[in-house]
C-alpha positions as CSV (number, residue, x, y, z in Angstrom):
1,M,-15.5,84.2,-30.3
2,S,-18.0,81.6,-29.1
3,R,-17.8,78.1,-27.2
4,V,-18.1,75.0,-28.9
5,S,-18.9,71.5,-27.3
6,L,-19.5,68.2,-29.3
7,Q,-20.7,64.5,-28.0
8,S,-18.6,61.8,-28.5
9,L,-19.3,58.6,-29.0
10,P,-21.1,56.6,-26.3
11,E,-18.4,54.5,-24.3
12,I,-19.9,50.9,-23.8
13,S,-19.1,49.2,-21.0
14,T,-21.1,45.7,-19.2
15,A,-21.6,45.1,-15.6
16,G,-22.8,41.0,-16.0
17,D,-24.6,40.5,-18.7
18,A,-26.6,43.7,-19.3
19,A,-25.0,46.6,-21.2
20,V,-24.6,49.7,-20.1
21,I,-24.0,52.4,-22.6
22,S,-23.6,55.8,-21.2
23,A,-23.0,59.3,-23.0
24,A,-19.5,60.9,-21.7
25,P,-19.8,65.2,-23.1
26,K,-15.9,66.6,-24.4
27,S,-15.0,69.1,-25.1
28,F,-12.1,71.2,-27.7
29,D,-10.4,74.9,-26.3
30,V,-10.1,76.6,-29.6
31,D,-8.1,79.7,-27.8
32,N,-5.9,77.8,-26.7
33,A,-5.1,76.2,-29.6
34,E,-4.3,79.1,-31.1
35,S,-1.5,80.4,-28.7
36,E,0.8,77.9,-28.0
37,A,0.7,77.7,-32.2
38,K,1.7,82.0,-31.7
39,K,3.8,80.7,-29.1
40,G,6.2,77.8,-31.1
41,V,6.7,80.6,-33.7
42,G,7.7,83.2,-31.6
43,A,10.8,80.3,-30.2
44,K,11.9,79.5,-33.4
45,R,12.0,83.2,-34.4
46,L,13.8,84.4,-31.1
47,A,16.2,80.8,-31.9
48,I,17.0,81.8,-35.3
49,A,17.7,85.4,-34.3
50,V,20.0,84.5,-31.3
51,A,21.6,82.2,-34.2
52,V,22.6,84.7,-36.7
53,L,23.9,87.1,-33.9
54,L,26.0,84.3,-32.8
55,V,27.1,83.6,-36.7
56,A,27.2,87.7,-37.1
57,L,29.8,87.8,-33.6
58,V,31.9,84.7,-35.0
59,G,32.1,86.8,-38.4
60,V,33.3,89.7,-36.8
61,Y,36.0,88.2,-34.2
62,A,37.5,86.1,-36.9
63,W,37.6,88.5,-39.5
64,G,39.0,91.3,-36.1
65,V,41.7,87.9,-35.8
66,W,42.5,87.9,-39.0
67,Y,42.2,92.0,-39.4
68,F,44.6,92.0,-36.8
69,A,47.0,89.8,-37.4
70,D,49.0,92.2,-39.1
71,K,47.2,95.3,-37.6
72,F,48.0,96.9,-34.4
73,V,44.7,97.2,-32.8
74,P,43.5,100.7,-32.4
75,G,44.6,102.9,-28.6
76,T,48.1,100.5,-28.5
77,K,50.9,102.5,-28.0
78,V,54.8,101.4,-28.1
79,N,57.3,103.6,-26.2
80,G,54.8,106.3,-26.0
81,T,53.6,106.2,-29.9
82,D,50.4,105.8,-31.0
83,V,50.6,102.7,-33.8
84,S,46.8,102.0,-34.3
85,Y,45.9,100.4,-37.6
86,Q,49.7,100.0,-38.7
87,T,51.1,97.5,-39.8
88,P,54.6,95.7,-38.7
89,A,56.3,96.6,-41.3
90,E,55.3,100.1,-41.4
91,L,55.8,100.4,-37.9
92,A,59.2,99.2,-38.4
93,A,60.3,101.7,-41.6
94,E,58.5,104.2,-39.0
95,V,61.4,103.0,-36.5
96,D,64.2,103.2,-39.2
97,A,63.0,106.6,-39.9
98,M,63.1,107.5,-36.2
99,A,66.2,106.1,-35.5
100,A,67.6,108.3,-38.4
101,N,66.6,111.6,-37.1
102,W,66.4,111.0,-33.4
103,S,67.3,113.5,-30.8
104,L,66.6,113.9,-27.6
105,G,65.6,117.2,-26.0
106,V,66.0,117.0,-22.0
107,T,64.9,120.4,-20.1
108,S,64.2,121.2,-16.6
109,D,62.0,123.9,-14.8
110,G,65.0,126.1,-14.0
111,G,66.4,126.4,-17.5
112,F,68.7,123.6,-18.3
113,S,68.1,122.4,-21.8
114,L,70.1,119.6,-23.8
115,T,69.8,118.1,-27.1
116,M,71.2,115.1,-28.3
117,G,71.7,113.5,-31.8
118,A,71.9,109.7,-32.3
119,Q,75.6,109.7,-33.1
120,D,76.4,111.9,-29.8
121,V,75.6,108.9,-27.6
122,G,75.7,106.3,-31.0
123,L,71.9,105.0,-30.8
124,T,71.0,102.2,-33.0
125,V,68.4,99.9,-33.7
126,D,67.4,96.6,-35.2
127,S,64.0,97.4,-36.5
128,A,62.8,94.0,-37.3
129,G,64.0,93.1,-33.6
130,Y,62.2,95.7,-32.1
131,V,58.8,95.2,-33.7
132,N,59.1,91.3,-33.0
133,S,59.3,92.3,-29.6
134,I,56.2,93.9,-29.4
135,T,54.1,91.9,-31.6
136,S,55.7,88.8,-29.9
137,Q,53.6,90.1,-26.6
138,I,50.4,90.4,-28.5
139,D,48.2,87.8,-29.4
140,S,45.2,88.8,-32.2
141,K,42.8,86.6,-31.1
142,C,42.5,88.9,-28.2
143,W,41.6,91.8,-29.7
144,P,38.5,92.4,-28.0
145,L,40.0,92.6,-25.0
146,Y,42.9,94.7,-26.5
147,L,39.8,97.1,-27.6
148,I,38.0,97.2,-23.8
149,S,42.1,97.7,-22.6
150,P,44.4,99.7,-25.1
151,K,47.9,98.4,-24.6
152,S,51.6,100.5,-23.9
153,Y,54.6,98.4,-24.7
154,T,58.1,99.5,-24.4
155,S,60.7,98.1,-26.4
156,T,64.3,98.7,-25.8
157,A,65.5,95.0,-26.2
158,A,66.6,95.7,-30.1
159,I,67.9,99.4,-28.8
160,S,71.6,100.2,-28.6
161,Y,74.0,103.1,-27.5
162,D,76.9,104.3,-25.5
163,E,76.6,104.6,-21.8
164,G,79.3,105.9,-21.5
165,T,78.9,108.2,-23.8
166,C,75.6,109.3,-22.8
167,A,76.6,109.8,-19.3
168,M,79.3,111.8,-20.4
169,S,77.8,114.1,-22.6
170,V,74.6,114.7,-20.1
171,G,77.1,114.4,-16.9
172,A,78.8,117.4,-18.7
173,A,76.0,119.3,-19.5
174,V,74.3,118.9,-15.6
175,D,77.9,120.0,-14.4
176,T,78.3,123.2,-16.4
177,F,74.1,124.3,-15.3
178,N,75.1,124.1,-11.8
179,E,77.8,126.5,-11.7
180,S,74.7,128.8,-11.9
181,A,72.4,127.3,-10.6
182,E,70.7,127.8,-7.2
183,G,71.2,125.0,-4.8
184,P,68.6,123.9,-2.0
185,S,68.2,125.5,0.9
186,N,68.2,123.8,4.3
187,A,65.6,123.7,7.3
188,Y,66.9,125.7,9.7
189,A,66.6,127.7,13.0
190,A,65.2,131.0,13.4
191,F,63.9,133.2,15.9
192,D,60.3,134.8,15.3
193,E,60.1,138.5,17.0
194,E,56.1,137.9,16.7
195,S,55.9,135.1,18.6
196,G,59.2,135.6,20.1
197,T,60.1,131.7,20.1
198,F,62.6,129.9,17.8
199,V,60.7,128.3,14.8
200,V,62.2,125.7,11.8
201,V,62.4,127.4,8.8
202,P,61.7,125.4,6.2
203,D,63.3,123.8,3.5
204,A,63.4,124.6,-0.4
205,L,64.6,123.3,-3.6
206,G,67.0,125.7,-6.0
207,T,67.9,125.2,-9.9
208,E,70.1,122.3,-9.2
209,L,70.3,119.4,-10.7
210,D,71.4,115.4,-9.0
211,K,74.1,114.4,-11.7
212,D,73.5,110.8,-11.3
213,V,69.6,111.8,-11.5
214,V,69.8,113.2,-14.8
215,V,71.8,110.6,-16.1
216,E,69.9,108.4,-15.2
217,Q,66.9,109.2,-16.7
218,A,68.0,110.4,-19.7
219,Q,69.8,106.6,-20.2
220,S,66.4,105.2,-19.6
221,V,64.5,107.5,-22.0
222,V,67.2,106.8,-24.6
223,S,67.4,103.4,-24.4
224,S,63.2,103.1,-25.4
225,M,64.7,105.9,-28.3
226,G,62.3,108.6,-26.6
227,T,62.1,111.5,-28.2
228,E,61.6,114.1,-24.8
229,L,62.3,114.4,-21.1
230,A,60.7,117.0,-18.6
231,L,63.1,117.1,-15.2
232,G,60.9,116.8,-12.1
233,E,61.5,117.9,-8.9
234,D,63.2,114.0,-8.4
235,A,66.2,115.2,-10.9
236,L,66.9,118.3,-8.1
237,V,69.4,118.2,-5.5
238,K,67.6,117.3,-2.2
239,P,68.2,119.7,0.4
240,Q,70.3,117.8,3.5
241,I,68.4,118.9,6.6
242,T,64.4,119.1,6.4
243,A,61.9,120.6,8.2
244,S,60.9,117.4,9.6
245,D,64.5,116.5,10.5
246,G,64.4,115.4,14.4
247,N,67.0,116.9,15.4
248,L,65.9,120.5,14.4
249,I,62.8,120.3,16.2
250,D,64.4,119.0,19.2
251,A,66.7,122.1,19.1
252,C,63.8,124.3,18.6
253,D,61.9,122.4,21.6
254,K,65.3,123.3,23.5
255,A,65.9,126.6,23.3
256,N,61.9,127.5,23.2
257,A,62.4,125.7,27.1
258,M,65.2,127.7,27.6
259,L,63.6,131.3,26.5
260,A,60.6,130.5,28.8
261,M,62.2,130.6,31.7
262,E,62.5,133.3,34.6
263,I,65.4,133.5,36.7
264,P,65.8,135.8,40.0
265,V,69.2,136.8,40.7
266,E,70.0,138.1,44.1
267,R,72.4,139.2,46.5
268,D,72.0,138.9,50.5
269,G,68.2,138.4,49.7
270,M,67.7,141.7,47.9
271,P,66.3,141.2,44.3
272,L,68.7,142.8,41.8
273,A,67.1,141.6,38.8
274,T,65.6,138.7,36.8
275,I,66.6,136.6,33.5
276,N,63.8,136.1,31.6
277,R,62.6,136.0,27.8
278,D,63.6,139.3,27.3
279,V,66.9,138.6,28.7
280,S,68.1,135.5,27.4
281,R,66.7,136.0,23.8
282,A,70.1,138.0,23.5
283,W,71.6,134.8,24.4
284,V,70.5,131.5,22.9
285,S,71.1,131.0,19.4
286,I,71.0,127.6,17.3
287,D,73.5,127.4,14.6
288,E,74.0,125.2,11.6
289,D,74.7,121.6,13.1
290,M,71.7,122.3,15.0
291,N,73.6,122.6,18.7
292,V,71.6,125.4,20.7
293,N,74.1,127.7,22.5
294,I,74.6,129.9,24.5
295,D,76.4,132.8,24.3
296,T,78.2,133.3,27.4
297,Q,80.1,136.9,27.4
298,A,76.9,138.1,26.3
299,I,75.6,136.6,29.4
300,S,78.8,138.6,31.7
301,D,78.3,142.2,29.3
302,W,74.6,141.9,30.7
303,A,75.4,141.1,34.3
304,W,78.2,143.4,34.6
305,S,75.8,146.6,33.1
306,T,72.5,145.3,35.2
307,F,74.7,144.3,38.4
308,G,77.8,143.6,38.5
309,S,78.8,146.9,39.9
310,S,77.3,147.3,42.1
311,V,78.1,143.7,44.2
312,G,81.2,144.9,44.7
313,Y,82.7,146.0,48.1
314,E,85.4,145.9,50.4
315,D,86.8,145.9,53.5
316,D,90.2,146.7,55.5
317,E,91.9,142.9,54.3
318,H,89.7,142.4,50.8
319,V,88.7,144.1,47.8
320,Y,85.4,142.1,46.4
321,A,83.9,142.5,42.8
322,F,81.2,140.5,40.9
323,D,82.7,137.3,40.5
324,A,81.4,137.3,36.6
325,T,82.9,133.9,35.5
326,Q,81.0,131.6,37.8
327,F,78.0,133.7,37.3
328,V,77.9,132.5,33.4
329,S,78.5,129.3,34.9
330,F,75.3,129.5,37.1
331,V,73.5,131.0,34.3
332,S,74.7,128.4,31.7
333,A,73.8,125.8,34.1
334,A,70.7,126.6,35.0
335,L,69.1,127.3,31.1
336,E,70.8,124.0,29.7
337,E,69.0,122.4,33.1
338,N,65.8,123.9,32.7
339,M,66.2,124.9,36.8
340,G,64.6,128.2,37.6
341,S,65.6,128.7,40.9
342,S,67.1,132.1,41.9
343,I,70.9,132.8,41.7
344,E,72.7,134.1,44.3
345,A,75.4,136.8,42.3
346,P,78.6,135.5,43.3
347,I,81.8,137.5,44.5
348,E,85.2,137.0,44.6
349,V,88.5,138.5,45.8
350,V,90.1,140.9,43.1
351,K,92.6,142.5,46.2
352,T,94.0,141.9,48.9
353,K,95.3,145.0,51.0
354,P,98.4,145.5,52.9
355,A,97.5,144.5,56.8
356,V,96.3,147.0,58.7
357,T,98.5,149.8,61.2
358,A,97.8,147.9,65.0
359,G,96.3,150.4,66.6
360,A,95.4,153.3,64.1
361,S,91.4,151.8,64.3
362,E,91.5,154.3,67.6
363,R,93.9,156.5,67.3
364,G,90.7,159.2,66.1
365,R,90.7,161.1,63.6
366,H,94.6,160.9,61.9
367,I,96.0,159.7,58.4
368,D,98.1,156.3,58.5
369,V,100.7,156.3,56.3
370,N,103.2,153.1,56.3
371,L,106.3,153.3,54.5
372,A,106.5,149.2,54.5
373,T,103.3,148.6,52.8
374,Q,103.4,151.6,50.5
375,Y,99.8,152.2,51.7
376,A,97.4,154.3,53.4
377,R,94.8,155.2,55.0
378,M,92.4,158.3,57.1
379,Y,90.3,157.4,59.6
380,N,87.3,159.4,60.8
381,E,86.6,160.2,64.7
382,E,85.0,156.3,65.1
383,G,88.3,154.9,64.2
384,S,86.4,153.9,60.7
385,V,88.0,153.3,57.1
386,I,86.9,157.2,55.0
387,W,89.7,156.6,52.5
388,E,92.9,154.2,51.4
389,S,95.1,154.4,48.4
390,Y,98.6,152.8,47.5
391,I,101.0,155.5,46.9
392,V,104.7,156.0,45.9
393,S,107.3,157.3,48.4
394,G,111.0,159.1,48.7
395,N,114.0,157.7,46.5
396,T,115.3,155.2,49.3
397,S,117.7,154.4,46.6
398,E,119.1,157.5,46.2
399,G,118.3,158.4,50.0
400,R,115.6,161.0,49.7
401,N,113.3,158.9,53.1
402,T,110.2,160.3,53.7
403,P,110.4,161.6,56.9
404,T,108.4,159.9,59.1
405,G,107.1,161.2,62.2
406,T,103.8,162.4,63.7
407,F,102.6,165.0,61.6
408,S,99.5,167.5,60.7
409,I,98.3,168.7,57.4
410,N,99.7,172.7,57.6
411,N,98.7,173.7,54.1
412,K,96.2,172.1,51.4
413,A,95.9,174.2,47.6
414,T,94.8,173.2,44.2
415,D,96.8,173.4,40.7
416,Q,100.8,174.4,42.5
417,T,103.8,174.0,40.7
418,L,106.5,171.7,42.8
419,V,109.6,173.6,42.6
420,G,113.0,170.8,43.4
421,A,116.0,172.2,44.7
422,D,119.4,172.5,42.8
423,E,121.4,169.7,43.9
424,D,123.1,169.5,40.6
425,G,124.1,173.3,40.6
426,D,123.3,174.2,37.1
427,G,121.6,177.4,38.8
428,E,118.2,175.7,38.2
429,P,115.8,174.2,40.1
430,D,116.0,170.4,39.5
431,Y,112.2,169.5,38.5
432,K,109.3,171.1,38.5
433,S,106.4,169.5,38.7
434,K,102.4,170.7,38.0
435,V,100.2,168.7,40.8
436,S,96.3,169.6,41.1
437,Y,96.2,168.4,45.0
438,W,98.7,169.1,47.1
439,M,98.2,168.5,50.3
440,C,101.5,169.6,52.9
441,F,102.4,168.2,56.2
442,L,105.9,168.9,56.9
443,G,107.5,172.7,56.6
444,T,106.6,173.7,52.6
445,S,108.4,170.6,51.0
446,Y,106.8,167.4,52.0
447,G,103.3,166.6,51.0
448,L,100.8,164.6,49.7
449,H,99.8,165.1,45.4
450,D,98.4,163.6,42.6
451,A,100.7,162.0,40.2
452,T,99.9,161.8,37.3
453,W,103.3,160.8,35.7
454,R,102.8,157.6,37.4
455,S,100.9,154.9,36.0
456,N,101.5,152.4,39.1
457,F,101.9,152.3,42.7
458,G,102.5,150.9,45.5
459,G,105.0,147.6,45.3
460,T,108.9,148.3,45.5
461,I,108.7,151.2,43.3
462,Y,109.7,153.8,45.4
463,S,113.0,151.7,46.3
464,S,114.2,152.5,42.8
465,S,112.1,155.3,41.5
466,G,110.7,156.9,44.1
467,S,109.7,160.4,45.0
468,H,112.0,163.4,46.2
469,G,110.3,162.6,49.4
470,C,106.7,162.9,49.0
471,I,103.8,160.7,49.0
472,N,102.4,160.2,45.3
473,L,99.4,158.9,45.2
474,P,97.1,158.3,41.9
475,Y,94.8,161.5,40.6
476,S,91.7,160.1,42.0
477,A,93.1,159.0,45.0
478,A,94.5,162.7,45.9
479,Q,91.1,164.2,44.6
480,Q,88.7,162.2,47.0
481,L,91.6,163.3,50.2
482,Y,91.7,166.2,49.4
483,N,87.9,166.6,49.5
484,L,88.3,164.8,52.8
485,V,91.2,166.0,54.7
486,N,91.6,169.6,56.8
487,V,94.2,171.7,57.9
488,G,95.4,170.6,61.2
489,D,94.2,166.9,60.5
490,T,97.1,164.2,62.3
491,V,99.6,162.7,59.7
492,I,101.7,159.3,60.8
493,V,104.0,158.4,58.8
494,H,105.9,155.0,59.9
495,T,107.6,152.0,58.8
């Protein structure tokens, strides 16, 4: 479009007496006027649209307030049941029907199953009160918020039942089920062969139910007239000891510290054995009370089988043997206190021998028989004892004393039968005794020999139950002496 300029009327100004007429041109923008006009129309239209929308929204809201004044907003749940669009009267009728046909099913993954009807628990419902307890919480003016965030309500106020009867029914069912249910298993310590250490074996749930928990959950569902109760892990009996139990973990740590130790065992500076994991594994255990125990008998058995018999010895006065009791005490203390220093294998005096005959070691090779001590020793040429044993000599109460004096071995033989005299005059020898080792030192009647019919030697046996005059020996002692003695060896018998 072209721009048109129009002359305005002349402006007249006066300056003194002269009048001056000047022309001031003016211009008018037609396009701008049209634009402003269009904007005005648009604003009016927008205002009208907004007004219409507001009226519509108000209308919809008002309609919703009116509509949902007697209906439940979509998405609303009561005691877990969807009541969308239902009226309170419809819900009340539904509640009455539910109460008449109500039953509760209780189940668990472990196989528990229980069904109870309204009559089983004395269930009654005030449907009007039930509905009022819900509607009193609802404001229809808030229906848009309820649509955005659906509400769920629980009503128990108008529901009543006999708690005692309910608890008794549920409890009895749980007791019956638990009779064959699998109980929980506690966590415990066990030795893992692969790692060579004690480890915690985790606890585990069984199928046994916690009656108090089941009763509580059932009553909660009954109070809201629920129809299903699926019992979860929280309803199971829990283990008393779990894998996180500090005492159990500490017990494993303590036991593993024991197994990790290496303890040398010595005797007079000579190594005998080493206690390590392979050995102590059989000694250390953890009981169900999480106590770390040490099997002292197993320690003693191992020590005897490993070196116990080799550390014993004897001299002229005593017999020494491995002291297993003291050794067990040493080892137990070392394990308990984690002391890895070497242990000296202890010995103890297990027998004190009869006194050595004065001067016997200076008499060279001979057999010394001391009737007073009932003990015999054989010395070699250097005066060292090479054999010794307790004996039983002649029966002094019957006058069958063993003769004393210095004699010599005049005969030695095996598998002999000793025949006694006929002192009772019955025409038969008073005794016939078979012996394996016979070493005669006086004629053919007195000698040293085994006496297997005896179980004890030494002491005062000879005074009332002694021999007919010979020197009786234990079988093994007689065998050893027989292999040492020679015909011609001196025998000195004295008191």
